[in-house]
C-alpha positions in Angstrom: -28.3 -25.1 9.6 -25.9 -23.3 11.7 -25.3 -19.6 12.2 -23.1 -17.6 10.1 -20.1 -15.6 12.2 -20.9 -12.2 12.5 -17.5 -11.3 10.3 -18.4 -13.5 7.3 -22.2 -11.4 7.3 -22.5 -9.0 4.3 -21.8 -5.7 5.6 -23.8 -2.5 4.0 -21.2 -0.1 2.8 -21.2 3.2 2.4 -21.9 4.1 -1.2 -18.3 5.7 -1.9 -16.6 2.2 -0.8 -16.8 -0.9 -3.5 -16.5 -4.5 -2.0 -14.0 -5.7 -4.4 -11.4 -3.4 -4.0 -11.8 -3.4 0.0 -10.8 -7.2 -0.7 -7.5 -6.2 -2.3 -7.3 -3.5 0.3 -7.6 -6.2 3.0 -5.2 -8.3 1.3 -2.3 -5.9 0.8 -3.1 -5.2 4.6 -2.7 -9.4 5.4 0.4 -9.4 3.5 2.2 -6.9 5.1 1.2 -8.3 8.4 3.1 -11.5 7.5 5.9 -10.1 6.1 6.6 -8.7 9.2 5.3 -11.5 11.2 7.2 -14.5 10.2 10.4 -13.4 11.3 9.9 -13.7 15.0 7.9 -17.0 15.5 9.6 -20.6 15.9 9.0 -22.8 12.8 6.8 -25.7 13.6 7.9 -29.1 11.8 6.5 -28.8 8.2 6.5 -24.5 8.4 9.9 -23.0 7.7 9.5 -22.8 4.1 6.2 -21.6 4.5 7.0 -18.9 7.1 9.5 -18.3 4.3 7.2 -17.9 1.5 5.0 -15.5 3.7 8.4 -13.5 4.7 9.0 -12.8 1.3 5.9 -12.3 -0.6 3.9 -10.8 2.1 6.6 -7.8 1.4 4.4 -7.3 -1.7 1.5 -5.8 0.1 2.5 -2.6 -0.3 2.4 -2.9 -3.7 -1.4 -3.6 -3.7 -1.6 -0.1 -1.5 0.5 1.4 -4.5 -2.1 0.3 -7.6 -5.3 1.4 -5.1 -3.7 5.1 -3.9 -2.9 5.5 -7.5 -6.4 4.3 -8.4 -8.1 6.1 -6.0 -6.0 9.2 -6.5 -6.6 9.0 -10.2 -10.1 8.5 -10.1 -10.6 11.5 -7.5 -8.6 13.5 -10.1 -10.5 12.4 -13.9 -13.9 12.9 -11.8 -13.0 16.3 -10.8 -12.1 17.2 -13.9 -14.4 15.7 -16.1 -17.2 17.5 -13.8 -15.7 21.5 -13.8 -12.8 20.9 -16.9 -10.4 21.7 -14.6 -8.9 20.7 -10.8 -8.6 22.9 -7.8 -5.1 21.9 -6.6 -4.6 22.9 -3.4 -8.1 21.9 -2.3 -7.1 18.8 -4.0 -4.1 18.5 -2.2 -5.7 20.1 1.4 -7.7 17.5 0.7 -5.5 14.6 0.5 -3.1 15.5 3.4 -6.4 15.6 5.9 -6.7 12.1 5.1 -3.3 11.0 5.2 -1.2 13.1 7.5 -2.8 13.0 11.0 -2.5 9.3 11.3 0.8 9.5 9.4 2.0 12.4 12.4 0.2 11.0 15.5 2.1 7.4 14.5 5.7 9.0 14.3 5.2 10.5 17.6 4.4 7.7 19.3 7.2 5.5 17.5 9.9 7.9 18.5 8.7 7.6 22.4 9.2 4.1 21.5 12.2 4.2 20.2 14.1 6.9 22.0 12.7 5.2 25.4 14.1 1.9 24.6 16.9 2.8 22.3 17.7 6.4 23.3 17.3 7.2 19.7 17.7 10.5 18.6 14.7 12.6 16.4 15.2 12.9 12.7 14.0 15.8 11.3 13.5 14.4 7.5 10.7 12.6 8.7 9.1 15.7 9.0 9.0 16.2 4.9 8.5 12.6 4.0 12.4 12.2 3.2 13.6 9.2 5.3 12.8 6.9 2.4 16.4 8.3 1.1 18.8 6.9 3.4 20.2 4.0 3.0 19.3 3.0 6.3 15.9 4.2 7.5 16.8 5.1 11.0 13.2 4.3 12.8 9.6 3.8 12.0 10.7 1.8 8.9 7.1 1.0 7.5 7.0 4.9 6.9 8.7 4.5 3.3 6.1 3.6 1.3 4.0 6.8 2.7 6.9 9.1 1.6 6.5 7.7 -1.9 2.8 7.8 -1.9 3.1 12.1 -0.6 6.2 12.7 -3.2 3.0 11.4 -5.6 0.2 12.9 -4.2 2.0 16.2 -4.6 3.7 15.8 -8.2 0.9 13.9 -9.7 -1.6 17.1 -10.5 1.5 18.9 -11.7 2.5 16.6 -14.2 -1.1 15.6 -15.4 -1.5 19.2 -15.9 1.6 19.2 -18.0 0.8 16.3 -19.8 -2.9 17.6 -20.8 -0.9 20.6 -22.4 1.4 18.8 -24.4 -2.3 17.6 -26.6 -0.8 14.4 -26.8 -3.1 10.8 -26.4 -3.5 10.8 -22.7 -3.5 7.3 -22.5 0.4 6.9 -24.4 1.4 9.7 -22.0 0.5 8.2 -19.0 1.8 4.5 -20.0 5.0 6.4 -20.4 4.7 7.6 -16.6 4.7 3.7 -16.3 7.7 2.8 -17.7 9.9 5.6 -15.6 10.5 3.8 -12.5 11.4 0.4 -14.1 13.8 1.6 -16.5 15.2 4.0 -13.8 15.8 0.8 -11.9 17.8 -0.9 -14.6 20.3 2.0 -14.4 21.4 0.8 -11.2 24.5 -1.0 -10.4 23.8 -4.4 -9.6 26.9 -4.1 -6.9 24.5 -1.4 -5.2 21.3 -3.2 -5.1 23.1 -6.6 -3.8 24.1 -4.1 -1.2 20.6 -2.8 -0.5 19.5 -6.5 -0.1 22.1 -7.9 1.9 22.3 -4.9 4.4 19.5 -2.4 6.4 16.6 -1.9 4.8 16.1 1.5 2.9 17.3 3.2 -0.4 17.7 2.2 -3.4 14.6 -0.2 -2.4 12.8 2.9 -0.8 13.4 5.7 -3.3 10.6 7.2 -4.6 11.6 7.4 -8.6 12.3 4.0 -8.3 9.2 2.7 -6.5 6.5 5.2 -8.1 5.6 2.9 -10.9 2.5 0.8 -9.1 1.4 4.3 -8.3 0.9 5.1 -11.9 -0.8 2.3 -12.8 -3.3 3.0 -11.0 -3.4 6.6 -12.1 -3.8 4.6 -15.9 -6.2 2.6 -15.3 -8.3 5.2 -13.3 -7.9 7.2 -16.2 -9.1 4.2 -18.8 -12.3 3.4 -16.7 -13.4 7.6 -16.4 -12.6 8.2 -19.5 -14.8 5.4 -20.5 -11.8 4.5 -23.3 -12.2 1.7 -25.7 -9.6 -0.3 -24.3 -11.1 -0.7 -20.8 -13.3 -3.7 -22.3 -10.8 -5.6 -24.0 -8.5 -5.0 -21.1 -11.0 -6.4 -18.3 -11.8 -9.3 -20.3 -7.9 -10.0 -20.9 -7.3 -9.2 -16.9 -9.6 -12.1 -15.7 -7.6 -14.4 -18.3 -3.8 -13.2 -17.5 -4.4 -12.8 -14.0 -3.6 -16.1 -13.0 -0.4 -16.9 -15.2 0.7 -13.7 -13.5 0.0 -15.0 -10.2 1.8 -18.2 -10.9 4.9 -15.9 -11.8 4.8 -13.9 -8.9 4.8 -17.2 -6.5 8.4 -18.0 -7.9 10.3 -14.7 -7.0 10.8 -15.4 -3.6 13.4 -18.3 -5.8 15.1 -15.1 -8.0 17.9 -13.4 -6.4 18.5 -9.4 -5.6 19.2 -8.5 -8.7 16.5 -9.9 -10.5 13.8 -9.1 -8.0 14.8 -5.4 -8.2 15.1 -5.4 -11.9 12.4 -7.3 -12.6 10.4 -8.7 -9.5 9.2 -5.4 -9.2 7.4 -4.8 -12.6 5.8 -8.1 -12.2 4.3 -7.2 -9.2 3.0 -4.2 -10.4 1.7 -5.5 -13.1 -0.2 -8.5 -11.4 -1.5 -5.7 -9.0 -2.8 -3.7 -11.8 -4.3 -7.1 -13.5 -5.5 -7.9 -10.2 -7.3 -4.4 -9.4 -8.6 -4.3 -13.6 -10.2 -8.1 -12.8 -12.3 -7.0 -9.1 -13.0 -3.3 -10.3 -15.2 -4.7 -13.4 -16.5 -8.2 -11.7 -19.4 -8.8 -9.2 -18.9 -8.2 -5.4 -16.9 -11.8 -4.7 -18.6 -13.5 -1.4 -15.5 -13.1 0.4 -15.3 -9.7 -0.3 -19.0 -9.0 1.6 -17.6 -9.9 4.8 -17.7 -7.7 7.7 -14.0 -8.4 8.4 -13.1 -8.0 5.2 -14.8 -4.6 5.2 -13.9 -3.5 8.9 -9.8 -5.2 8.1 -9.9 -3.0 4.7 -11.5 0.1 7.0 -8.5 0.1 9.5 -6.1 -0.9 7.3 -4.1 2.2 7.4 -4.0 2.6 10.8 -3.0 -1.4 10.8 0.2 -0.3 8.3 1.5 2.5 10.4 1.1 0.8 13.8 1.8 -3.0 13.2 5.7 -2.6 13.6 5.3 -1.0 17.0 3.1 -3.6 18.0 5.2 -6.3 17.0 8.5 -5.1 18.3 7.1 -4.2 21.7 5.5 -7.5 22.6 8.6 -9.3 21.1 11.4 -6.9 22.5 9.8 -5.5 26.0 6.8 -7.8 26.8 8.5 -10.9 26.4 12.1 -10.8 25.1 12.5 -14.4 24.1 14.0 -15.1 20.9 11.0 -16.6 18.9 7.6 -16.6 20.0 4.6 -19.4 20.1 2.9 -19.3 16.8 -0.2 -21.1 17.6 -1.2 -18.9 20.3 1.2 -16.2 19.7 0.3 -15.6 16.2 -3.3 -15.2 16.3 -3.0 -12.5 19.5 -0.7 -10.2 17.9 -3.1 -10.3 14.8 -5.9 -9.3 16.8 -4.2 -6.7 19.0 -2.7 -5.0 15.3 -6.9 -4.6 14.5 -7.8 -3.6 17.9 -4.9 -1.0 17.4 -6.1 -0.4 13.7 -9.4 0.2 15.0 -8.7 2.8 17.4 -6.9 4.5 15.0 -9.2 4.7 12.9 -12.2 6.0 15.4 -9.7 8.9 17.3 -7.7 9.8 14.8 -9.1 9.0 10.7 -12.6 9.4 11.0 -12.0 13.0 12.9 -9.9 13.8 10.5 -12.3 12.8 7.8 -15.1 15.1 9.7 -13.0 18.5 9.7 -11.5 18.1 6.1 -15.6 17.5 4.4 -16.3 19.9 6.6 -14.1 22.7 6.0 -13.0 21.7 2.1 -16.0 19.2 1.3 -16.3 18.1 -2.5 -17.2 20.1 -5.5 -20.8 19.6 -5.6 
């Protein structure tokens, strides 16, 4: 028998990490990478349609992160509330900011230095306050749009939940209503505005917080059902393992939809699928691929990969090669490797020290 490749050997994870959700996280960042890599390669015979599908479907890797982030932040919230009957909101926010802000600002500084050197781009102060996702054209560091939505959600969620709890209405129905706000608000956007947003440069309304937070809300709803031991949890768990396949088949058709249908219905479908996927994975034994070292590494470095990958791709294409299209067989592995290396160093040099400081000065409640 041959030896297993080191990347496929199961790894021992910290207790706080779940193999299957790491697999979902690794899948999300892989889709995002494919979305940004597909347009820069010269199609080989028979690969044009594959690259097109990679580009269009890869965009929804971000929605996997939204659902996962809602699951994580909701789980932390409900766990603390069940232990103490309250949530220390300043500590809750500070711990979240230690986790998310240092890598973001480090990437923002490097990205701005690069675009200023290449294009002479002026600094945009909205980046300091996570407001750039409301610009019809995000000037640079376009991948930061999703971080704006997450930071707005992290800030507002504890306050919204505090209000919902005080209503004394059934929490499951209140949280379900929260998941419907963005899909309903998307229906109020004029079709001409939607078409212009897809035909033009990337920005609002495709990136606006109030129109795109439903994935996060779904994650929070699932976290509540799990942490509260709600009777719906085992029912939905069994149902998710049935529905995930027809939902996946439906999601795979979205690249054939027009922009209006995608905006009005496509995002909702993707988020329901991602929620179903999370539910199925969270209630299943670890899959073999989820236990691979490579899956763990990619999931661990995914935040830094996300922050740096567009900078690396653009730098390679525009500065190092200056070619209109890259050679797929050799340069795709090279760019993926560079993105992984950047993710590794971002995690080691910025993310991990930030978490050490967080846990030293703002430890979790006992």
